[in-house]
C-alpha positions as MATLAB code, in Angstrom:
seq = 'MSLYEQVINKLANEGWIIKMNSENIIPIPEIYSGNTFGFEEISKKYQLISNQDYTTWFVTGEHLKCDEIIGLKYRILGGSTDDMGTGLTITQILNSSEAMPYLWDTFKNISIGASMDNGKTERAWWDKHLPFIMSSKNGYDEFYVINTEDGSIEHGEEPSYEDTEIVANSLDDFWKKIINSEIIL';
ca = [
       0.000    0.000    0.000;
       1.399    3.390   -0.992;
       2.009    6.148    1.542;
      -0.856    8.291    0.292;
      -3.197    5.275    0.483;
      -2.120    4.854    4.099;
      -3.002    8.521    4.669;
      -6.400    8.031    3.020;
      -7.053    5.014    5.279;
      -5.986    6.979    8.360;
      -8.263    9.885    7.435;
     -11.182    7.526    6.679;
     -10.710    5.958   10.121;
     -10.845    9.478   11.603;
     -14.226   10.029    9.927;
     -13.165   11.921    6.814;
     -15.387   11.745    3.735;
     -13.640    9.891    0.911;
     -15.267    9.593   -2.518;
     -13.663    7.965   -5.514;
     -13.828    9.481   -8.994;
     -16.126    7.617  -11.336;
     -16.230    9.953  -14.321;
     -15.805   13.590  -15.309;
     -12.323   13.820  -13.883;
     -11.287   17.454  -13.627;
      -7.586   17.752  -14.466;
      -4.904   19.592  -12.534;
      -4.571   23.131  -13.947;
      -2.383   22.975  -17.030;
       0.240   25.300  -15.552;
       1.129   22.539  -13.026;
       0.647   19.472  -15.222;
       3.654   17.193  -15.011;
       5.090   19.015  -11.969;
       2.875   17.658   -9.200;
       5.356   15.097   -7.836;
       2.606   12.464   -7.631;
      -0.416   14.491   -6.523;
      -1.967   14.312   -9.990;
      -2.523   10.576   -9.452;
      -4.516   11.334   -6.287;
      -6.561   14.061   -7.970;
      -7.540   11.634  -10.733;
      -8.469    8.883   -8.291;
     -10.522   10.855   -5.728;
     -13.501   13.150   -6.195;
     -13.602   14.266   -2.551;
     -11.319   13.987    0.454;
     -12.689   16.166    3.262;
     -13.142   16.226    6.998;
     -16.723   15.808    8.252;
     -17.525   19.522    8.469;
     -15.917   20.381    5.114;
     -13.410   22.761    6.681;
     -10.304   20.906    5.502;
     -10.115   19.252    2.094;
      -7.797   18.035   -0.622;
      -7.911   19.996   -3.867;
      -9.568   17.342   -6.015;
     -12.800   17.102   -7.991;
     -14.903   20.256   -8.038;
     -12.170   22.206   -6.218;
     -10.015   21.983   -9.353;
     -12.458   24.060  -11.365;
     -11.690   27.654  -12.191;
     -14.455   30.250  -12.349;
     -13.657   33.705  -13.702;
     -16.522   35.482  -11.937;
     -15.663   33.887   -8.596;
     -12.033   34.848   -9.145;
     -13.063   38.431   -9.839;
     -15.139   38.506   -6.653;
     -12.142   37.428   -4.604;
      -9.930   40.010   -6.289;
     -12.443   42.753   -5.574;
     -12.923   41.636   -1.978;
      -9.137   41.580   -1.662;
      -8.998   45.244   -2.676;
      -8.761   45.286   -6.469;
     -10.893   47.879   -8.236;
     -10.223   46.548  -11.743;
     -13.118   44.642  -13.318;
     -10.592   42.781  -15.508;
     -12.261   43.928  -18.726;
     -15.410   41.838  -18.378;
     -17.709   44.770  -19.090;
     -19.426   44.132  -15.752;
     -19.419   46.645  -12.935;
     -17.967   45.695   -9.568;
     -21.497   45.720   -8.136;
     -22.712   43.322  -10.830;
     -19.823   40.961  -10.158;
     -20.312   40.995   -6.384;
     -24.076   40.555   -6.710;
     -23.903   37.719   -9.218;
     -25.646   34.539   -8.118;
     -22.483   32.448   -8.281;
     -21.549   30.835   -4.990;
     -18.045   31.513   -3.758;
     -16.582   28.072   -3.098;
     -12.919   27.496   -2.385;
     -11.460   26.626   -5.741;
      -7.798   25.757   -6.316;
      -7.010   29.398   -7.136;
      -9.055   31.085   -4.385;
      -6.101   32.161   -2.249;
      -4.195   33.222   -5.348;
      -7.087   35.463   -6.387;
      -7.445   36.982   -2.922;
      -3.729   37.673   -2.850;
      -3.711   39.225   -6.320;
      -6.649   41.426   -5.333;
      -4.733   42.779   -2.359;
      -1.504   43.214   -4.311;
       0.410   46.466   -4.554;
       1.873   45.635   -7.983;
      -1.281   44.430   -9.778;
      -0.519   40.841   -8.833;
       2.780   40.413  -10.680;
       4.680   39.126   -7.646;
       1.818   36.961   -6.445;
       1.186   35.406   -9.881;
       4.859   34.475  -10.186;
       4.784   32.793   -6.783;
       1.512   30.879   -7.364;
       2.690   29.749  -10.806;
       5.294   27.667   -8.938;
       3.119   26.469   -6.048;
       0.214   24.029   -6.463;
      -2.267   24.162   -3.565;
      -3.299   20.604   -2.745;
      -4.833   20.858    0.739;
      -6.898   23.834    1.900;
      -8.529   24.633    5.219;
     -10.682   27.166    7.004;
     -11.219   25.077   10.140;
      -9.386   27.399   12.531;
     -11.317   30.494   11.464;
      -8.713   31.580    8.924;
      -7.475   30.338    5.580;
      -4.504   28.009    5.502;
      -3.111   25.575    2.969;
      -0.370   23.217    1.870;
       1.281   23.659   -1.525;
       3.690   21.638   -3.625;
       6.654   23.692   -4.785;
       6.696   22.623   -8.430;
      10.389   23.426   -8.795;
      11.788   21.146   -6.090;
       8.834   19.073   -4.817;
       8.984   20.399   -1.266;
       5.761   20.901    0.674;
       5.061   24.329    2.154;
       2.433   25.518    4.621;
       0.898   28.991    4.389;
      -1.940   30.999    5.826;
      -3.658   34.337    5.544;
      -3.028   37.222    5.390;
       0.420   36.763    3.792;
      -0.331   33.754    1.611;
       3.051   33.669   -0.089;
       4.970   33.769    3.211;
       5.171   30.000    3.646;
       7.365   27.576    5.541;
       8.704   24.254    4.277;
       7.157   21.415    6.302;
       8.385   18.438    4.263;
      11.064   17.806    1.652;
       8.728   15.770   -0.572;
       5.179   14.518   -0.845;
       6.262   11.119    0.531;
       7.891   12.869    3.500;
       4.643   14.829    4.020;
       2.542   11.638    3.941;
       4.873   10.007    6.500;
       4.451   13.013    8.807;
       0.665   12.690    8.599;
       0.845    8.927    9.247;
       3.082    9.580   12.275;
       0.788   12.424   13.482;
       3.581   14.995   13.110;
       1.228   16.945   10.831;
      -2.448   17.043   11.788;
      -4.944   18.040    9.114;
];
């Protein structure tokens, strides 16, 4: 049994919701394809991996979608006043009926919206960091990302999303730390 399968079993035993993919697999965003150090296999296999109250989850299934209007909402709420050329007013975007779920690029969009340089620095950082676990369970946003350049795993949280710390040298090292309860999700 692989390390990530051991993690899935551990989480299932702790009451997490685990659903396998049956069809309509949503791929990893193209910018990260081939640089996921093994997470892509998990995202193809599982539709949902979440704790019981849906406050911590793996970025699989529906969370891999990207929605332009939702992204614009997060940018506006983060402080951006640019409507990104959609032709919609800020009020129209904020009042749209779209729900605001946590998608893979939610924290990226919030960060870009609050940026001082129109998101240039933040985009460069997120282009090299794939979020694969997200959480709001402690009353604030936090996440784990895969550094797509070296495979290390970093932990970050709001408000300075890009100010992360390395918690594991690889995905296998990260899984071992979860199995050994050194990292608690």
